[in-house]
C-alpha positions in Angstrom: 2.8 -24.7 -5.5 5.6 -22.6 -7.1 7.8 -20.3 -4.9 6.1 -17.3 -6.4 2.6 -18.7 -5.7 3.6 -19.5 -2.1 5.0 -16.0 -1.5 1.7 -14.6 -2.8 -0.3 -16.9 -0.5 1.8 -15.8 2.5 1.4 -12.1 1.7 -2.4 -12.5 1.3 -2.5 -14.3 4.7 -0.2 -11.7 6.3 -2.5 -8.9 5.1 -5.5 -10.6 6.6 -3.7 -11.1 9.9 -2.5 -7.5 9.9 -6.0 -6.2 9.2 -7.4 -8.4 11.9 -4.8 -7.8 14.6 -2.8 -4.7 13.6 0.9 -4.7 13.0 2.0 -4.9 16.6 -0.6 -7.4 17.5 0.4 -9.8 14.7 3.1 -12.4 15.0 4.9 -14.4 12.4 3.3 -17.5 14.0 -0.2 -16.0 13.4 0.7 -15.4 9.7 2.2 -18.9 9.3 -1.0 -20.5 10.8 -3.2 -18.4 8.5 -1.1 -19.5 5.5 -1.3 -23.1 6.7 2.5 -23.4 6.8 5.1 -23.7 9.6 6.9 -20.6 10.9 10.2 -22.1 9.7 8.7 -22.3 6.1 7.5 -18.7 6.4 11.1 -17.6 7.2 12.3 -19.3 4.1 10.3 -16.7 2.1 10.6 -13.6 4.3 13.2 -12.3 6.7 10.9 -10.5 9.0 7.4 -9.4 9.9 8.3 -5.9 8.7 9.3 -7.2 5.3 5.9 -9.1 5.0 4.0 -6.0 6.0 5.8 -3.8 3.5 5.4 -6.3 0.7 1.8 -6.9 1.5 0.8 -3.2 1.5 3.0 -2.0 -1.4 0.6 -3.1 -4.1 -2.2 -1.3 -2.3 -0.3 2.0 -2.0 2.1 2.2 -4.9 1.3 -0.3 -7.7 -2.3 0.8 -8.2 -1.2 4.4 -8.4 1.5 3.6 -10.9 -1.0 1.7 -13.0 -3.3 4.8 -13.0 -0.4 7.0 -14.0 0.4 4.7 -16.9 -3.2 4.3 -18.0 -3.7 8.1 -18.0 -0.8 9.0 -20.2 -1.9 11.0 -23.2 -4.8 12.6 -21.4 -4.9 16.4 -20.9 -3.5 17.4 -17.5 -6.9 18.0 -15.8 -8.4 14.8 -17.4 -5.3 12.9 -16.2 -5.7 14.2 -12.6 -9.4 13.5 -12.6 -8.7 9.9 -13.9 -6.1 9.3 -11.2 -8.3 10.6 -8.4 -11.3 8.6 -9.5 -9.3 5.5 -9.7 -7.8 6.2 -6.3 -11.2 6.7 -4.7 -12.5 3.5 -6.3 -9.4 1.6 -5.2 -9.6 2.9 -1.6 -13.3 2.0 -1.5 -12.5 -1.6 -2.6 -9.6 -1.9 -0.1 -10.9 0.1 2.7 -9.9 -2.3 5.5 -6.3 -2.4 4.3 -6.2 1.4 3.9 -7.6 1.8 7.4 -4.9 -0.5 8.7 -2.1 1.5 6.9 -3.4 4.8 8.1 -3.9 3.7 11.7 -0.6 1.9 11.9 1.3 4.9 10.4 -0.1 7.1 13.2 0.8 4.8 16.1 3.7 2.8 15.0 7.0 4.5 14.3 8.3 1.5 12.4 5.4 1.7 9.9 5.5 5.6 9.8 9.1 5.4 8.6 8.1 3.4 5.4 8.8 5.4 2.3 5.5 4.7 0.7 3.8 8.0 1.7 6.7 9.9 0.2 6.5 8.0 -3.0 2.8 8.5 -3.4 3.1 12.2 -2.5 5.8 12.7 -5.1 3.8 10.9 -7.8 0.7 13.0 -7.1 2.7 16.2 -7.0 4.1 15.5 -10.4 0.6 15.0 -11.8 -0.8 18.2 -10.2 2.2 20.3 -11.4 1.1 19.3 -15.0 -2.2 21.2 -14.4 -2.8 24.8 -13.8 -4.0 24.2 -10.3 -2.1 26.4 -7.8 -2.0 24.7 -4.3 -0.8 26.8 -1.4 0.3 23.8 0.5 0.9 20.8 -1.8 1.7 18.3 0.9 -1.3 19.1 2.9 -3.6 19.0 -0.1 -2.3 15.7 -1.4 -2.6 14.0 2.0 -6.3 15.0 2.1 
């Protein structure tokens, strides 16, 4: 198994453990066992549980939205926004357990709440909405909904 494949395997295992036990309830030993590797091997790939959590949830939060933004280039502003929102809803439906984990952990865990992902998502969506003629009184509130 290549280093890249092993990292991917560990991240997939980590996400499963985080979904099952939550961030605080998970240990690096749990993740190593799920990935069928030793904890020492796990730390050859990642510095911390926090790093694994961030890298495991990043594709769910950011990469999928970036892909939608790229795919919707060239569309009229309202069509672009509709395309992005439909893809987000579809993606959230497909990854509902991971989304629930992220939302729950961001409410109860200051370490997770400090991750910059929400700011990145909000910024990307604000830019898309500004291209339309939609006037939102409270952009941040509307986007978080």
